[in-house]
N, C-alpha and C positions, 0 to 999 in steps of 0.2 A: 920636272911636271910642276907646274904651277896650277895651286887651288885658288880658283877666283874665290875673293871674299876675304882671304884670311889676312891677318893685321901684321903688317909688316915694322922693319925696325926696332929700337929699342923697346922694351918691354912687351915684345909681341910675344902672345899666346899666354900672357897673364890675365888670372881673375880681377877684372877690375874693383878697388874697394869700395865698399858702401857704406856711406856716412851713417849714423846712428840719427833717427829723428830726435828734436831736441826735446827735452823735458817739458812737461807743463809748467807754465809762470806759476811761481810761489806767492801765497798771499803775505802780508805784512807779518803774521806770526809764524812763519816758515814752512808753513804746512804745504802740500801738494794741491794745486789747483785742481778744479773739479773737472772729471772725465767722464764723457756721456757716452752712454751704449744703448741701442735700442732693446725695450722688452722684449720685442718679439723674437730677438735673437739669443736671448739668455733664459726665457723660462721654460718650462718643459712642456710638451704638449699638453693641450686641454683635452683631449679627446683621445679614446683607445679603441681600436678596432679587434672585434672577437668574432670568431667564426661559431655559427648554429646552425641547427637544423631549423627551417621556417617553419614547420609542423612538426614531424617527427622521423623516426628513422625509416619507415615504411614509404613516405612520400620523398624521403631523403637520399634514398636511391639513385633518384636520377640527380643529376649535377647541379641543376638551375633552381632545388630544393635547399640547396645548401649555400648560404649567404654568410656574411660578415654585418655587424651590427657597431654601430659607434656608442661606447658609454663613457661618462666621464673617466679621465685618468686619475686614480685616487693617488696623491702622494703617499709614500710610504706603504704601497700594496703589499701585503704580507702572503707568503705561500698558504694554501688553502683553497681559493684565495679569501682572506682578510682584511675588512675594509673598514672604514668609520661606521658604515649603517649595518652590514651584513658580513657573515663570516659563515664558510662552509667546512662543516666538520664530517669527515667522510669516513664515517664509523659504520661496518655491515654487520648489521645485530645479526644476521641469519648465520655468519661465519664466523664471529665474534673478532674481528679484525679491522683495523687501520688501512685505509689506503694512502700511497704517498701523496702528499699534496702538491697540487701545483703550482709552479712560480711563473706567473704571468711577466715578470718582470727578466726573466732570463732571455738572452739577446734573439734566440732563434723565434721565440714565441712572439716577441716586439716586432720583428720583421715579419712574419707571415699571419698576423692575426691571432695568434694563439695558436693552441693544436688544432689540426684539420680536423671535420667532424669523424668520430669512430665510435662505433658501438661498442666495442670491447676494450676502450682505455678508461679507467676510472675517473684518470685527470680532465679527459674532455668533459665527462660529466660534470665533474665539478665546474669546469669554466662554462658549461651550459647553464648550469641553474645560476650562478653568478651573473651571467651577461643579459638574461632575460629577467631577471629580477633587478637590476640596475635600470633597465630599459624600462619597467613598469613603474618603478618608483620615480624616475625622472617625467616620467608621463604626467604622474599624481603631483608631483612638487610645480611643474608649470601651470597646471589646471588652478590649482589650490593656491597659489600665489604667495607660498610659503614651504619652510622647510618641511619633509615628514617626520614625523616622530610615531615608532612602533610602540604600544602598549608595554612598556618591559617588565619584565618577569624579576622575581627576586635574586638569580643568580646571574642575567648577564644583559647589559643594555643595548645588545645587538641581536638583530634577528638571525638565529641560527637556522641554514639549510643543511639537511643529512641526506645526500642523494640514494644511499643504499641501506634506509634505516632499518627494514625489514623485508622478509620475505610475504607479499601479499598482494593482491590487487589493489591497490589504495593509495592514497596520498592525502594526507591531512595536515592543518595547522592547529597546533595544540596552544592556545594561550597561556596556560601555566608554565610551560616551557620555553614560551616565547620563540618557538622552533616549526619549522615545516618539515616533516617527515614523510619520504618520498619509497615508495615500496618497488619491488618488482617480481615478476609472475613468470611461470610458462603459457605461453599462448594455447588456446584449445586445440587439441590433437584433431578435432575432427570437422571444426569450420573454424579455421583461424584466418579466414579472407586471405588478402594478400602475405599474411605473414607465415614463415617457414612452421608448420606445427612442432608443437613442444618448445619454440625459440623462447631465451629470456626477453622479456618487453621490459623495458625502463622506465617508469613513469617520469623518472627526473629528465627525461630526453623528450618530452612531449612540452614543444613551445605553450600549448594550450592549458596544461595541465600545471605547468610552473606558471603562468599566470595568473592562472584561476586561485592557486593558492595563496600566492603573495598578495593577490588582492584582498583574501580574508584577513590577512593581518594588517594592511592596511586599513580596512573597514573598523578593524577592532580597534586600531588606534585612534580612528576618528569618531566612534561609537562604541564604546565597550559593552553598552547596557542592548545591543542589537543582536546577542546572542540569548538574551532571555526570553524565551518563547510565551509572549503574550498576547498576541493573536495570530491567525491563519498566514499572514503575509511577512511576519520578521524573519524566520529562518527562511522562508523563500525568497527574499528580497537580497540576503545575504548571498545565496547561492546565485540568483538572477543577475545581481552586480557584478560579481567574479567573471561570469560567463559573458557580461557585456563588455569588461575591459579585456578578456581575452581576444574576444574577436573583432573590436576595433583595433586592437594591438597590431595584428596582422596586417591592416592597410596601411601601414606606415613602409611596409618593404617594396619598396618601388618598383624592382624587376618581377618580382611574383605577380605584382599585382598589374601591369603593364601585358604580362603572358596570359593570364584569367581574361584580363578585357579582351585581348586579341580574339582568344579561342571562344568568347561568348558572344561576342560582337557586340560588348558593353553591356550585356543584361548577366552582372555580376551574379544575381542571386539562382543562376544555373550552374555555378561553378562549386562543386564541393569544398575545395580548399579553401573559400572565402566565408562560406557559410556553415561549413560543418566544423565541431570541436572535437578533440581528443579520438582522431579518427584510429589511428593503430590501437589506442585502448580498448574502443568498441570492437574493433574485428577481431582482436587479439582474444576478449572475453567470449566469442562464438555468437555474438549477437546478430553479427552480418550486417552490421552499419554502424556510423558514428556512432560517438557515444551522446551527443546532443547536435542539435541543429537551430540556426535562427530561424529558420523556415519551418520548425518541427509541429508547430501549433497553427491552423488555421483559424480566422477569425469567427469567433463563436460568443457572443454577449453572453451566453447562458454557461459556459465552460468554468468559469471561475468558481461560480455557486458549487459547483460539484466536483472540485480538482482541490485537494489539502495536502497529498504529498510534496514535500517542499521544492524537489527538483521540478517535476511536473507542474507545480502551479509557477516557480521560477520561470521555467520556460514559457510561461504567457508573458510574461513582463518583458523577457528579452524578444520574444517577436514581437512587442509592440513597439519598443525601440528601434529596431531594425526595421520595420514597416516604414515608421516617419520618417529615416533615414534613408530608405530606397525612394519613398516619394520623391523627396529632396533631391536626390541623387537623378532623377528622372526630369526635375525641371531645371538642374544647373546643366545637363547636357544636351538639351532639346534645341538650343540654337547651333550648337556645334554639328549634332545631326543635320539639323535643318542645311546648313551651309554645304556638308558632305553630300548631301543628296539632291542638293537644288530644290529644296523643298518638298520633296515628295515624302520625306522620313524613312524610304524603304532602301535599307543598304544594300549594294549589289554582291553578288556572290564573291565568293573569295577573301583574301587576307585584307582588313581593315589599312588604311595609308597609316604609315607610321607615326606622321604629326597629328594625326586623329587619337590613335592610341595613346602617345602622349597627353594629349590635352586633357581626354577623358580620364587618363588614370589620374593626373593632376588633381582634376575636380573630385574624384573619389577621394583621393588622400586627403586633401584639404577638408572635404566634410566630414570625413571619420573623424578626424582631427577635431573638428569642433564639436561633434557629438560627444567624443569622448571626454572632451573638458567641460561640456554642458553637464555631463552625468556628474563627473566629480567634482565641479563646482557646486553643483545641487546640494552634497552634503552640509555646506553651512547655512542651508533653509531647511533642513530636516529637525524633528524633534529630537531629544537626546534618547528618548525610551517609546517603546510600544510604537513603533513605523508601519506605515502603510502602502500599500501601491497606490494610492489616491494623493497622499501625503508627497510621493516622490513625483508626480506630475507636477504639482503644484510648486515644487521646489525647482523642478526643470524649467518651470515657464518664467518662475521669478529671477533664477538666477541666470538666464541667458537676457531676458529682458533688460537687466541693468547694466549689462555691460554690451549690449547689442539691440538698442531701440528699435533699430530698421531690421525688420525681417524680410530681407530681400527674396530670397527664395523660399520664404514661408515654411523654414523649419519647424518653429513652434506650432503652426497649425496642424502640419502633417504630425508631429509628435502627438497632439491632442486626438488627432482621428485615429493613429494608432491605438491609441488607447481606450477612446470611445467603444470602435468596434470590437472590442473585446470586451466591453462591461465593466472598465477600471473606472471607477468615478470617485472623486475624492468626497469627503462630509463636506458640509457646511457651505455648499457653494449654490448661486442661483441659477447657473448655466456654465456652458462650456466654450465660453468667450473669453478670449485671453483675461481682459481684464477684469473677468470674474475670478479667474484662476491665480492670479497675481495675489501674492500672501498683503495682505493690508498692512497700510504703515498704521505706526501708531503718532498719537496727537497729544499724548498727556505730558506737559512740561514736569510735574513731579516724580514720571519716571526715567528722566534724564539722569546722567552720573553727574555727583558730586563734582564741584569746580576743581578741589585738590587732586581727585581720582583722576578727572579728565588730565591735569596737568602729567600726572605719572603715565597713563595712558600714551600719552603724546611724544613721552620719551621713549616708550617702548616701538612706536612707530618710526621712531629714528634710529633705533638700535637694528629693528627688523630690515629698513631699508640699506642702513650699512652691512647686514648678514649678506644680502642680496647684491648689493654693488659689484658689478662684473669687475670694474677696474680696481678698486680696491684688494679683490681675490687675486687678480694678476700681478698687482706689485707685490702681496704676500706670499704669491708661490715662487717670486725670485729669491725669498730669503731663505734661511736654513731649513732645513725639512720639517722641523716641528711648529714652526712658524707656518709653512704652507698646510701641513696637514689640519693645523687649526683653524685655518681660514676654509679650507676645505670643509670641515664638519659643521661650520656655521651655515655654509650653504645646503648642504645635505640633510642635517638634521637639526630639531630644536635643541638648545640647551637644556637642561634639568636641573631640578633643585635636587635632585638625589646627592646624597653625600659622598658618593662614588665617584662625582665628576670631578675634573680639575679644578684647583682652589682660583679663587676671583684675581689672585694676582698676577697667574700665570694664562688668564685666560683672554682670549681675541676681545670679546668684550667683557671687561672687569665689573660694570655693574649691573649686568642682565639678571644674576641671581636674584641679588637682594632686591631690584626692583621688582621681578615677577611675585618675590613675597609679598611685599608690599601692596602690590594690586589685589592679590588673592585676599587679603586681609580688608582691602578697601571694599571687594566686589561681596566678600561676605557680610560685610557692616552693609552694603547698598540691599542687598537681596533681605536681610532679615528684616530691615525696616521696612520694606514694602511686600512681605510675604502675601499677605491678602491679597495687594492689588493685583498680584503677580501670579494668584492661584494656588497657592501652597498654603498648608495648615502653619499656623503663626508659632503654634508650643513645640515643632518638631525641628531639628537641624537640617540646615539647608547645605549641601556641598558644592565647592565651586569646582566644577570637574573638569572643565579646560577653559581657557582663554588665548586669542591670539590674534594679531593685526593681520588684516589683508590688503596688498596690493595687487590689483589686477588690472589689466589694460584691454578695452575692446578693439572691435573690428575697424572701430573707427577713430583709433588711439586714444579715447577717454581713458582716464586713470580713474576707476574706483578703489577709494580707500576707506575700510570699514574695521570695524573691532567685535569680533564674533565670542560670544561668553555662553558654555553650559551650564546650567545649575541643575541640580537632582535632588529630589527629597525621597527619604526611604521610609516606607512604616513594614517594619518587621514583623507587627505583632497579627498582620494578616497574612502572613506566608502558608499559613496551613489552609486556608482558605483557597489558594491557587497552586497548592501542588507542591510547595516550596518555593516558590519564586514571590518573593516581596512584593507588596503594592508600591509602585514607585512612580513620582511627579517628576516632571522635565520641563525645562523653559530653554529654548535657544533664543538668545536676545543678541539682536545685531544693531551695534550704534554707528553713529556717523564718526568721523575724526575729531567733532567738536563734542562728542558725548552725548548727542541726542540719539534717544531710543526710537530708531528707525523701523524694526520689524519685530514680532513677537512669535515663535511658534511655541505653542503650549500644551503640554499635557497636564490639567489640572489635576490636584489630590481630592480625591472623594472622601469629605470629613463632613460632619453636622453642621460646621459654622460655615461652608464654602458660599461663596456670595455669587450673585448674579455679575458677569455673565458665564462665568464657570459652572454653575451648578447642574445643568443640564449634560455638558460636555464631560462632566466627572464622573455623573451616575452613570451614563454609557459605558465609559472606560470600563467601569466595574462589572457592570454586566457582561460587556462583550468579554473581558478575560475569564470571567466564572464560565459562560457559556462555551469558550474554547477549550477549557481544561476538562469540562465534561465530556464534549466530543472528544477529545484525544484518550480519554480514558476509555472510552465506548470500543477504541481499538486497540488496548494494550491487555494481551492476556497474562503479563507479569502480575499486575493486580489480583489475579486468581492464585497464582503458584511463586509469585516473587517470596524475595526474603522480607524476617520481619524489616521493619522501618523503612520499605522501599515506597511506600505509598506517600509519606512523609515529604518525600524529597524527589519525588518522580519527574518532576517538570524540570528541576536541575539535569537531572541525568539524561533527561531527552535533548539536552541544548549540544550536547558532544559533537564537535565535528568530527572526530572519527568513528564516530559510531554512525554518524550521519552520513559520512562518504562511504561505508563499508560497500564497497562493490561497484559504485556508481558515481564516485568524486563528488 
């Protein structure tokens, strides 16, 4: 029998010899010639997928409310997880034990996006807090145009996440520990809502609670004195901003957004999944509703004047921002609805066409991201101390106008309207026109940076650009792991001047620490020479709280490069007058790349020698802070029965986020 195709004759059936490829040509020194390989084939993955609950386990019983999000793939991520910016420490305070840390680098976890959502597995709880935290940090980093820096405690440079810290219906960020503590509790036995009566409810499994608390940590890193209650808006702003980030972060999850738009026929305000926050926590607490809602406060210009509890007051600000978002969303999808309905605007019964849903969802997602960036960018236009809701409105308008001059869908106009109909007005403006709300520019050449300081700042611009350079980071990540980790850290967080940091010799950017020290000294000299002109008292020291370069790209691809500095002056001698909180003056100064002072946001120091135009504003600040303390004292029974010494430090004790969040986050 003959098999067709079998080789015949001598050597039949033998495997043919394969010749080795020729070696690369040698150079004159005898070294092998270069070999080229694609970076894409040799570098590790840039992103890592991790499974989460989109809202919380109550909604997560339905499969579509379990999704995977992608975060930066940190080189050298340790079990915990422990990364460059955050570390998860799973200590159960109620049972005094540690749970086994999850290793997200195990092959099975890499293949399926980490552990699958599971209420009963502490390792998934660890994964959940890490994934949502890194997603929020990434959103803040993109908006601010620089690495995120948490306000570090004495004990740790990383933000600590403790998923099972204690038994109780609470979760809070503690600045002293540089940690977020998540509690767990049993659902109400009589009215648990969709939960099982008495079941354990973990705050670390709520997307909204995690995002809310991480935002508190980010805000504290950006403005550390926003935890000092100097007027009714300060702590309310902290709470409102944390809710704003949690709310708009959810719009980035495309599958859920498409489903909610299909179900509501585009009326996203009708969908609880999109506008309500911490639903499981609220129902499990026995309230019969979500903890808070973006639509929980109807427009009422008189409400702000009679609402002083910080969560209730903050809800007014949240509703103002969401109102501006929704008005703009309606304008962005109006043409799509006209096309889909042949101009009638009346959608037919039944399901929307999938293409229409996709387009509408894209408009909602893009706009939500724009609003979130707008809100985060506003921080560079806020004063370092004594913030008000009106300050935030002016900062929103200025921050967006600087990078997006053409307001095609009237987002800024709609934001102003959302604030106006709720009675939120800034001080010192003549109208609510955009040009009036925009922070004024400075035209005094005497307040520009000195030439030698400009040279140092421009070197810092170059270092910041290197840190944000994607191509350079890709090359670094193809090298040994220590170099890759250093490159990653330069992108996710700012290097510090702390003695615990790596030495300059082994740093990715070896001159950064010394350069920042010189710039800090130069800025100290700059402000001391111009103290009176900038609203400070000349005989008291002025601290350079922070400074950083900013690189931003607008919707029209314009690049904005700025240098933002915060100065703070403290008068401890008046702390007794204000319930233990010292009188502080603050200044946010925004310089152009060539050292010209563009914008000043000032909180002047009230003192006998204060000059115009600061005298009226400084006096009004002192009167407002004094009246605020007196108003809070009227509702504080501890002044009658509290321990000795309470009166002298009462305002400091009232700023604790742990006590502020007790039962209501």
